[in-house]
C-alpha positions as CSV (number, residue, x, y, z in Angstrom):
1,M,39.7,22.2,89.1
2,I,39.3,22.3,85.6
3,V,35.7,23.5,83.5
4,D,34.9,22.5,80.0
5,T,32.5,25.2,78.9
6,H,31.2,23.5,76.0
7,T,29.4,20.0,76.4
8,H,26.1,18.9,75.3
9,F,23.9,16.7,77.2
10,Y,20.3,14.4,75.9
11,D,18.6,11.3,76.3
12,P,16.7,9.6,73.2
13,T,15.5,7.6,75.8
14,R,12.8,9.5,77.1
15,P,9.5,9.1,76.0
16,Q,9.5,12.6,74.1
17,G,12.9,11.4,72.3
18,I,14.9,14.7,71.4
19,P,14.9,16.7,68.7
20,W,18.5,16.5,68.2
21,P,21.2,14.2,67.2
22,P,18.9,12.8,64.3
23,K,18.2,9.2,64.6
24,D,20.6,8.4,61.9
25,N,23.3,10.1,63.2
26,E,25.0,6.5,64.7
27,L,28.2,8.3,66.5
28,L,25.9,11.0,68.5
29,H,22.3,9.7,69.0
30,R,23.2,7.5,72.2
31,T,22.7,8.7,75.8
32,V,25.0,11.5,77.1
33,L,24.3,12.3,80.7
34,P,26.4,13.8,83.6
35,A,28.1,10.2,84.0
36,N,29.3,9.9,80.6
37,F,30.8,13.1,80.9
38,R,32.8,12.2,83.7
39,D,33.7,8.8,82.4
40,V,35.6,10.7,79.5
41,A,36.7,14.1,81.4
42,N,37.8,13.2,84.8
43,P,40.6,10.9,83.5
44,C,41.7,14.2,81.7
45,G,41.6,16.3,85.1
46,V,38.2,18.1,83.9
47,T,35.4,18.3,86.8
48,N,32.9,20.3,85.8
49,T,30.8,22.2,82.5
50,V,29.0,24.5,81.3
51,V,26.4,23.0,79.4
52,V,25.0,24.6,76.3
53,E,22.1,23.8,74.7
54,A,21.0,22.3,71.6
55,S,17.9,21.8,71.4
56,V,15.1,23.9,69.9
57,W,12.6,23.0,72.4
58,V,12.2,25.6,75.2
59,E,11.2,22.8,77.8
60,D,14.7,21.2,76.9
61,N,16.2,24.4,79.2
62,D,14.2,23.0,82.0
63,W,15.2,19.5,81.5
64,I,19.1,20.4,81.7
65,L,18.3,22.0,84.5
66,D,16.4,19.8,86.4
67,I,19.6,17.3,85.8
68,A,22.2,20.2,87.2
69,K,20.5,20.8,90.7
70,D,21.1,17.4,91.6
71,D,24.6,16.8,89.8
72,P,27.3,19.3,90.9
73,T,29.5,18.4,87.7
74,I,26.9,20.9,85.9
75,V,28.3,24.6,87.1
76,G,26.5,26.8,84.6
77,F,24.1,26.2,81.5
78,V,23.4,28.3,78.6
79,G,20.0,28.2,77.2
80,N,18.7,27.8,73.3
81,L,15.5,30.6,72.8
82,D,14.3,31.7,69.8
83,T,14.4,35.5,69.8
84,E,11.5,35.7,67.4
85,D,9.3,33.6,69.9
86,P,6.8,35.8,71.2
87,D,7.6,34.8,74.8
88,Y,11.7,35.2,74.6
89,V,11.8,37.6,77.3
90,S,9.4,35.8,79.9
91,N,11.1,32.8,79.4
92,L,14.3,34.6,80.1
93,D,12.9,36.1,83.3
94,R,12.0,32.7,84.2
95,L,14.7,30.6,83.4
96,S,17.2,33.2,85.0
97,Q,15.5,32.2,88.5
98,N,17.5,29.9,88.5
99,A,21.1,30.3,89.2
100,L,22.6,27.7,86.8
101,F,21.4,29.6,84.0
102,R,23.9,31.6,82.8
103,G,23.2,33.3,79.3
104,V,21.6,31.8,75.8
105,R,23.3,31.1,72.8
106,L,22.3,32.5,69.6
107,R,23.2,31.5,66.0
108,R,23.6,33.6,62.6
109,K,20.3,34.8,62.0
110,E,20.7,37.0,65.1
111,L,24.3,38.2,63.5
112,Q,22.5,38.6,60.4
113,S,20.2,41.3,61.8
114,A,22.6,42.8,64.5
115,D,22.2,46.2,62.9
116,S,17.9,46.1,63.8
117,E,17.1,47.8,67.1
118,A,14.9,44.5,67.8
119,T,17.8,42.1,67.4
120,L,20.1,44.4,70.1
121,A,16.8,44.6,72.5
122,D,17.2,40.8,72.2
123,M,20.6,41.2,73.3
124,K,20.4,43.5,75.9
125,A,17.9,41.6,77.6
126,L,20.5,39.4,78.3
127,A,23.0,41.7,79.8
128,D,20.0,43.3,81.6
129,R,19.6,40.2,83.3
130,D,23.6,39.3,84.2
131,L,23.7,36.8,81.4
132,E,25.7,36.2,78.9
133,M,25.4,35.2,74.9
134,D,27.3,33.0,73.3
135,L,27.8,33.1,69.8
136,L,28.2,30.6,66.7
137,A,30.2,33.2,64.2
138,Q,31.9,32.0,61.5
139,P,35.2,34.0,60.8
140,G,33.5,37.2,58.6
141,D,31.2,37.8,61.2
142,L,33.3,38.9,63.7
143,V,33.7,42.1,63.0
144,T,30.0,42.1,63.4
145,V,31.0,40.7,67.1
146,A,32.9,43.6,67.7
147,S,30.2,46.1,66.7
148,I,27.7,44.6,68.9
149,A,30.5,44.6,71.7
150,S,30.9,48.1,71.1
151,R,27.3,48.7,71.4
152,L,26.5,46.7,74.3
153,P,29.8,47.3,76.4
154,D,27.9,45.4,79.3
155,L,27.5,42.2,77.4
156,R,29.4,39.3,77.8
157,I,29.7,37.7,74.6
158,V,31.5,34.3,74.0
159,C,32.0,33.5,70.6
160,N,32.1,29.4,69.9
161,H,34.2,27.1,68.2
162,V,37.3,29.1,67.3
163,A,34.8,31.1,64.9
164,H,34.6,28.4,63.0
165,V,38.0,29.4,61.2
166,L,39.4,26.4,59.0
167,I,42.5,24.9,60.6
168,T,45.1,23.9,58.2
169,G,48.5,23.7,59.9
170,E,49.7,27.1,58.5
171,K,49.0,30.5,59.4
172,P,45.2,31.2,59.5
173,D,43.0,32.5,57.5
174,P,43.6,36.7,57.5
175,E,40.0,37.2,57.5
176,W,39.8,35.9,60.6
177,V,42.8,37.6,62.1
178,A,41.6,40.9,61.3
179,G,38.2,39.8,63.1
180,L,40.3,38.8,66.1
181,N,41.8,42.0,65.6
182,A,38.4,44.4,65.9
183,I,37.3,41.8,68.6
184,A,40.2,42.2,70.8
185,A,39.2,45.6,71.4
186,H,36.3,45.1,73.4
187,E,37.3,43.0,76.7
188,N,33.6,42.0,77.2
189,V,34.1,39.5,74.3
190,Y,35.8,36.1,75.0
191,M,36.6,33.3,73.0
192,K,36.3,30.1,72.8
193,V,38.8,27.9,72.2
194,S,37.0,24.6,71.1
195,G,35.5,22.6,68.3
196,F,39.1,22.8,67.2
197,V,38.9,18.7,66.0
198,E,36.2,19.3,63.6
199,R,37.9,22.7,61.9
200,A,40.8,20.7,61.2
201,E,41.2,20.3,57.1
202,L,42.9,17.0,57.6
203,Q,40.4,14.6,59.3
204,P,40.5,12.6,61.3
205,A,42.0,15.2,63.1
206,P,45.7,15.4,64.0
207,T,46.8,15.0,67.5
208,D,49.6,16.6,67.1
209,P,49.4,20.2,69.2
210,A,51.7,21.9,66.8
211,Y,49.1,21.6,63.6
212,Y,47.3,23.6,65.8
213,K,50.0,26.0,66.9
214,A,49.4,28.8,64.4
215,T,46.0,29.0,65.1
216,F,46.0,29.2,69.0
217,D,48.9,31.5,68.1
218,A,47.1,33.9,66.1
219,M,44.1,34.0,69.3
220,W,46.9,34.4,72.1
221,D,48.7,36.9,70.4
222,T,45.3,39.0,69.6
223,L,43.1,38.4,72.7
224,G,45.9,37.7,75.7
225,E,45.7,34.9,78.6
226,D,42.0,36.3,79.7
227,R,39.8,36.0,77.0
228,L,40.1,32.7,76.1
229,V,38.1,30.0,77.4
230,Y,38.0,25.7,77.5
231,G,35.7,24.0,75.4
232,S,35.8,20.6,74.2
233,N,32.0,20.5,72.1
234,W,31.9,17.1,73.5
235,P,30.1,14.6,72.2
236,V,30.6,16.4,68.7
237,C,34.4,16.8,69.4
238,E,33.9,13.0,68.9
239,R,33.1,13.1,65.2
240,A,36.7,14.1,64.4
241,G,39.2,13.0,67.8
242,S,38.4,11.8,71.2
243,Y,37.9,14.1,74.4
244,E,41.0,12.6,75.4
245,T,42.7,14.2,72.3
246,V,41.2,17.3,72.7
247,F,42.5,18.1,76.0
248,A,45.7,17.0,74.9
249,I,46.0,19.6,72.4
250,A,44.6,22.1,74.5
251,D,46.5,21.4,77.5
252,A,50.0,21.2,75.2
253,F,49.3,25.0,73.9
254,F,48.8,26.7,77.3
255,S,51.0,24.8,79.6
256,D,53.7,26.2,77.6
257,K,52.3,29.9,78.8
258,G,52.5,28.7,82.6
259,D,50.5,28.0,85.4
260,E,49.0,31.5,85.3
261,A,48.3,31.1,81.9
262,K,46.8,27.8,82.1
263,Q,44.7,28.7,85.6
264,K,43.2,31.2,83.3
265,Y,42.1,29.5,80.3
266,F,40.5,26.6,82.2
267,V,38.7,28.2,84.7
268,E,38.7,31.3,85.3
269,N,38.2,33.2,82.3
270,G,35.5,30.9,82.0
271,K,34.4,31.6,85.0
272,R,34.6,35.4,84.5
273,A,32.5,35.2,81.4
274,Y,29.4,32.9,82.3
275,K,30.1,33.9,86.0
276,W,28.7,30.7,86.7
277,V,27.7,29.1,90.7
278,E,30.6,29.1,93.1
279,L,31.2,24.9,94.0
């Protein structure tokens, strides 16, 4: 079993269409459903996924959950809800009645207002329901993430896409490394090792794992083997590299750390972060 904790599913052929990706995105504007995921993931040994909702339509949370109820490939779902929506809490209550609904992804808007009691209350609403919070953070945001983690120690936080650090093949951004050290002090914060081919300075992204090693080393040295989680960001990753490339780069690094660490990265850490449905 290997679980990819970051995929996006959608179908532009639906009568209502989709709000994202846009029609002019020839690469991504296509049908992307569990069967399509299995076509690219199963050859790599990846068996399951946690889907992350990118659509801003509230009803698309229900659409994914409806697909998931009949497809055991999906072990969890991270929804997309606007904290400024008056129905935010009621939607949380409704969606969380489904065991596959594991959390919500918030964005920089919430990070930038993290000092406000209202934003903290919106985040605490997740912890109160034993849900996690995915975050789209930048390197300079990690200090803020650490502050949130300190104030809400019962909230499981998963930073997406290596916190969008630029990967150059050399030592990573010192601000990002300082941020890693800040979140390392809080065991409720995880880093999703995803989106790294998109963050490569060279494009198309290098396929040699050595190019990413300094960045991966920094995460390993600060967060250790218990707080790094596998995600592909498929199909978006295809802008920079294939699913096979993404998996091979991650697999090379974590295989070198031993079987136990590899199992944690590909399965156990994600299970603790998301508390996904048992298979």
